[in-house]
N, CA and C atoms as an extended XYZ file, in Angstrom:
252
Properties=species:S:1:pos:R:3:atomname:S:1:resname:S:1:resid:I:1 pbc="F F F"
N       -35.382       10.142       17.124 N   ARG     1
C       -34.224        9.669       16.415 CA  ARG     1
C       -33.585       10.738       15.555 C   ARG     1
N       -34.407       11.509       14.861 N   ALA     2
C       -33.878       12.516       13.952 CA  ALA     2
C       -33.080       13.571       14.705 C   ALA     2
N       -33.593       14.020       15.842 N   ALA     3
C       -32.883       15.035       16.629 CA  ALA     3
C       -31.555       14.487       17.138 C   ALA     3
N       -31.561       13.231       17.562 N   ARG     4
C       -30.324       12.626       18.055 CA  ARG     4
C       -29.306       12.477       16.930 C   ARG     4
N       -29.769       12.087       15.743 N   ARG     5
C       -28.860       11.947       14.599 CA  ARG     5
C       -28.259       13.290       14.221 C   ARG     5
N       -29.083       14.333       14.178 N   ALA     6
C       -28.595       15.674       13.836 CA  ALA     6
C       -27.571       16.151       14.853 C   ALA     6
N       -27.831       15.921       16.131 N   LEU     7
C       -26.889       16.318       17.173 CA  LEU     7
C       -25.592       15.531       17.058 C   LEU     7
N       -25.665       14.248       16.785 N   ALA     8
C       -24.464       13.424       16.621 CA  ALA     8
C       -23.630       13.922       15.446 C   ALA     8
N       -24.269       14.298       14.349 N   GLU     9
C       -23.544       14.838       13.201 CA  GLU     9
C       -22.829       16.133       13.569 C   GLU     9
N       -23.505       17.006       14.302 N   GLN    10
C       -22.897       18.282       14.700 CA  GLN    10
C       -21.707       18.061       15.621 C   GLN    10
N       -21.833       17.136       16.562 N   LEU    11
C       -20.764       16.898       17.528 CA  LEU    11
C       -19.590       16.129       16.929 C   LEU    11
N       -19.877       15.109       16.151 N   ASN    12
C       -18.823       14.235       15.646 CA  ASN    12
C       -18.211       14.684       14.326 C   ASN    12
N       -18.965       15.430       13.533 N   PHE    13
C       -18.490       15.839       12.220 CA  PHE    13
C       -18.785       17.310       11.956 C   PHE    13
N       -18.214       18.218       12.748 N   PRO    14
C       -18.480       19.637       12.526 CA  PRO    14
C       -17.830       20.092       11.212 C   PRO    14
N       -18.282       21.197       10.641 N   PRO    15
C       -17.642       21.722        9.434 CA  PRO    15
C       -16.160       21.991        9.690 C   PRO    15
N       -15.343       21.710        8.709 N   LEU    16
C       -13.902       21.882        8.843 CA  LEU    16
C       -13.409       22.792        7.733 C   LEU    16
N       -12.773       23.874        8.103 N   LEU    17
C       -12.169       24.773        7.132 CA  LEU    17
C       -10.695       24.444        7.036 C   LEU    17
N       -10.170       24.414        5.835 N   ALA    18
C        -8.749       24.166        5.628 CA  ALA    18
C        -8.096       25.473        5.192 C   ALA    18
N        -6.884       25.706        5.656 N   PHE    19
C        -6.189       26.956        5.369 CA  PHE    19
C        -4.850       26.678        4.708 C   PHE    19
N        -4.307       27.707        4.074 N   THR    20
C        -3.023       27.608        3.400 CA  THR    20
C        -2.193       28.840        3.701 C   THR    20
N        -0.891       28.735        3.504 N   ASP    21
C        -0.003       29.888        3.677 CA  ASP    21
C         0.033       30.770        2.431 C   ASP    21
N        -0.574       30.312        1.363 N   ALA    22
C        -0.573       31.059        0.107 CA  ALA    22
C        -1.308       32.389        0.270 C   ALA    22
N        -0.894       33.358       -0.506 N   LYS    23
C        -1.559       34.660       -0.491 CA  LYS    23
C        -2.854       34.555       -1.298 C   LYS    23
N        -3.974       34.698       -0.613 N   VAL    24
C        -5.275       34.630       -1.258 CA  VAL    24
C        -6.128       35.795       -0.788 C   VAL    24
N        -7.164       36.073       -1.533 N   ALA    25
C        -8.080       37.143       -1.154 CA  ALA    25
C        -8.795       36.779        0.146 C   ALA    25
N        -9.185       37.764        0.935 N   PRO    26
C        -9.912       37.468        2.183 CA  PRO    26
C       -11.165       36.643        1.904 C   PRO    26
N       -11.469       35.753        2.822 N   PHE    27
C       -12.629       34.872        2.680 CA  PHE    27
C       -13.910       35.641        2.923 C   PHE    27
N       -14.849       35.492        2.013 N   LYS    28
C       -16.171       36.093        2.163 CA  LYS    28
C       -17.179       34.956        2.153 C   LYS    28
N       -17.860       34.704        3.261 N   PRO    29
C       -18.846       33.618        3.290 CA  PRO    29
C       -19.873       33.789        2.177 C   PRO    29
N       -20.202       32.675        1.536 N   SER    30
C       -21.200       32.693        0.481 CA  SER    30
C       -21.793       31.301        0.343 C   SER    30
N       -22.828       31.212       -0.441 N   SER    31
C       -23.450       29.919       -0.708 CA  SER    31
C       -23.649       29.779       -2.206 C   SER    31
N       -23.315       28.617       -2.719 N   SER    32
C       -23.528       28.338       -4.137 CA  SER    32
C       -24.848       27.622       -4.359 C   SER    32
N       -25.546       27.337       -3.296 N   LEU    33
C       -26.813       26.624       -3.395 CA  LEU    33
C       -27.967       27.614       -3.463 C   LEU    33
N       -28.931       27.306       -4.322 N   GLY    34
C       -30.105       28.161       -4.444 CA  GLY    34
C       -31.116       27.909       -3.347 C   GLY    34
N       -30.971       26.772       -2.652 N   ALA    35
C       -31.896       26.402       -1.581 CA  ALA    35
C       -31.122       25.571       -0.563 C   ALA    35
N       -31.582       25.519        0.678 N   PRO    36
C       -30.908       24.686        1.677 CA  PRO    36
C       -30.946       23.209        1.281 C   PRO    36
N       -29.966       22.457        1.735 N   LEU    37
C       -29.978       21.013        1.515 CA  LEU    37
C       -31.115       20.395        2.315 C   LEU    37
N       -31.673       19.295        1.837 N   PRO    38
C       -32.695       18.595        2.624 CA  PRO    38
C       -32.110       18.183        3.985 C   PRO    38
N       -32.936       18.009        5.011 N   PRO    39
C       -32.426       17.690        6.348 CA  PRO    39
C       -31.723       16.331        6.426 C   PRO    39
N       -31.891       15.492        5.424 N   ASN    40
C       -31.255       14.177        5.445 CA  ASN    40
C       -30.034       14.107        4.518 C   ASN    40
N       -29.551       15.268        4.080 N   VAL    41
C       -28.380       15.330        3.195 CA  VAL    41
C       -27.327       16.236        3.829 C   VAL    41
N       -26.071       15.813        3.720 N   LYS    42
C       -24.963       16.569        4.303 CA  LYS    42
C       -23.909       16.831        3.235 C   LYS    42
N       -23.355       18.042        3.239 N   LEU    43
C       -22.219       18.362        2.391 CA  LEU    43
C       -20.983       17.703        2.984 C   LEU    43
N       -20.317       16.859        2.214 N   VAL    44
C       -19.116       16.164        2.682 CA  VAL    44
C       -17.871       16.873        2.166 C   VAL    44
N       -17.838       17.186        0.875 N   THR    45
C       -16.656       17.794        0.273 CA  THR    45
C       -17.062       18.795       -0.798 C   THR    45
N       -16.412       19.933       -0.793 N   LEU    46
C       -16.469       20.879       -1.891 CA  LEU    46
C       -15.058       21.418       -2.035 C   LEU    46
N       -14.373       21.041       -3.115 N   THR    47
C       -12.982       21.427       -3.266 CA  THR    47
C       -12.635       21.712       -4.714 C   THR    47
N       -11.651       22.565       -4.893 N   SER    48
C       -11.115       22.856       -6.220 CA  SER    48
C        -9.738       22.224       -6.388 C   SER    48
N        -9.370       21.320       -5.498 N   ASN    49
C        -8.040       20.707       -5.537 CA  ASN    49
C        -7.721       20.032       -6.858 C   ASN    49
N        -8.715       19.552       -7.554 N   TYR    50
C        -8.496       18.807       -8.793 CA  TYR    50
C        -8.894       19.612      -10.026 C   TYR    50
N        -9.163       20.882       -9.853 N   ALA    51
C        -9.650       21.712      -10.957 CA  ALA    51
C        -8.626       21.817      -12.085 C   ALA    51
N        -7.349       21.855      -11.758 N   ASP    52
C        -6.314       22.001      -12.786 CA  ASP    52
C        -6.323       20.853      -13.783 C   ASP    52
N        -6.647       19.665      -13.348 N   ILE    53
C        -6.618       18.503      -14.252 CA  ILE    53
C        -8.004       18.098      -14.748 C   ILE    53
N        -9.024       18.867      -14.359 N   HIS    54
C       -10.396       18.563      -14.787 CA  HIS    54
C       -11.092       19.804      -15.335 C   HIS    54
N       -10.382       20.588      -16.124 N   ASP    55
C       -10.957       21.756      -16.805 CA  ASP    55
C       -11.682       22.712      -15.874 C   ASP    55
N       -11.141       22.939      -14.684 N   GLY    56
C       -11.706       23.908      -13.750 CA  GLY    56
C       -12.896       23.432      -12.947 C   GLY    56
N       -13.266       22.171      -13.081 N   GLN    57
C       -14.427       21.658      -12.357 CA  GLN    57
C       -14.110       21.464      -10.876 C   GLN    57
N       -15.134       21.580      -10.060 N   LEU    58
C       -15.028       21.346       -8.623 CA  LEU    58
C       -15.444       19.921       -8.298 C   LEU    58
N       -14.977       19.425       -7.167 N   LEU    59
C       -15.426       18.131       -6.657 CA  LEU    59
C       -16.447       18.398       -5.556 C   LEU    59
N       -17.648       17.857       -5.720 N   LEU    60
C       -18.729       18.003       -4.749 CA  LEU    60
C       -19.166       16.614       -4.324 C   LEU    60
N       -19.174       16.369       -3.014 N   ARG    61
C       -19.674       15.095       -2.490 CA  ARG    61
C       -20.739       15.391       -1.446 C   ARG    61
N       -21.878       14.734       -1.610 N   LEU    62
C       -22.981       14.827       -0.660 CA  LEU    62
C       -23.209       13.455       -0.066 C   LEU    62
N       -23.760       13.417        1.137 N   SER    63
C       -24.026       12.143        1.805 CA  SER    63
C       -25.442       12.127        2.347 C   SER    63
N       -26.100       10.994        2.173 N   HIS    64
C       -27.414       10.781        2.778 CA  HIS    64
C       -27.155       10.302        4.200 C   HIS    64
N       -27.811       10.903        5.165 N   LEU    65
C       -27.503       10.642        6.570 CA  LEU    65
C       -28.190        9.416        7.170 C   LEU    65
N       -29.196        8.895        6.509 N   TYR    66
C       -29.987        7.817        7.107 CA  TYR    66
C       -29.968        6.581        6.235 C   TYR    66
N       -29.914        5.431        6.858 N   GLY    67
C       -29.998        4.164        6.158 CA  GLY    67
C       -31.443        3.794        5.871 C   GLY    67
N       -31.635        2.848        4.981 N   ALA    68
C       -32.982        2.387        4.621 CA  ALA    68
C       -33.712        1.893        5.860 C   ALA    68
N       -34.922        2.402        6.081 N   GLY    69
C       -35.747        1.984        7.207 CA  GLY    69
C       -35.351        2.551        8.554 C   GLY    69
N       -34.353        3.411        8.598 N   GLU    70
C       -33.895        3.970        9.878 CA  GLU    70
C       -34.850        5.028       10.436 C   GLU    70
N       -35.542        5.740        9.573 N   HIS    71
C       -36.477        6.782        9.991 CA  HIS    71
C       -37.632        6.776        8.981 C   HIS    71
N       -38.867        6.997        9.441 N   PRO    72
C       -40.007        6.903        8.518 CA  PRO    72
C       -39.956        7.874        7.338 C   PRO    72
N       -39.463        9.071        7.537 N   THR    73
C       -39.417       10.027        6.427 CA  THR    73
C       -37.993       10.381        6.006 C   THR    73
N       -37.096       10.536        6.958 N   LEU    74
C       -35.743       10.990        6.628 CA  LEU    74
C       -34.888        9.934        5.940 C   LEU    74
N       -35.286        8.676        5.989 N   SER    75
C       -34.526        7.648        5.280 CA  SER    75
C       -34.995        7.481        3.836 C   SER    75
N       -35.986        8.263        3.432 N   GLN    76
C       -36.457        8.220        2.050 CA  GLN    76
C       -35.419        8.876        1.128 C   GLN    76
N       -35.423        8.525       -0.149 N   PRO    77
C       -34.484        9.159       -1.092 CA  PRO    77
C       -34.643       10.676       -1.090 C   PRO    77
N       -33.540       11.352       -1.296 N   ALA    78
C       -33.530       12.825       -1.323 CA  ALA    78
C       -33.114       13.306       -2.704 C   ALA    78
N       -33.612       14.458       -3.081 N   THR    79
C       -33.252       15.088       -4.352 CA  THR    79
C       -32.630       16.446       -4.083 C   THR    79
N       -31.498       16.710       -4.740 N   VAL    80
C       -30.843       17.997       -4.637 CA  VAL    80
C       -30.685       18.541       -6.057 C   VAL    80
N       -31.223       19.703       -6.325 N   ASP    81
C       -31.134       20.319       -7.644 CA  ASP    81
C       -29.962       21.293       -7.648 C   ASP    81
N       -28.888       20.931       -8.333 N   LEU    82
C       -27.697       21.768       -8.382 CA  LEU    82
C       -27.767       22.839       -9.469 C   LEU    82
N       -28.825       22.820      -10.255 N   SER    83
C       -28.940       23.802      -11.333 CA  SER    83
C       -29.479       25.136      -10.859 C   SER    83
N       -29.981       25.214       -9.651 N   GLN    84
C       -30.553       26.466       -9.135 CA  GLN    84
C       -29.467       27.389       -8.647 C   GLN    84
């Protein structure tokens, strides 16, 4: 089940980059995470679109990929430490 779920996520919801016509510095891939996300957690949104009205803060949304009882281990609660 876990392999099928991971494959479905990759096929149906691949990472999406958004672009603009604005003059910006060249993109340099980087990671703000100190450790990889758990296998049952997915990054949904990371944006600065609302930073101007929220004192420069970013919007971060994570999603748990499994419902309760769907998988013996991957449906358990996950912890992500954003302080690292």
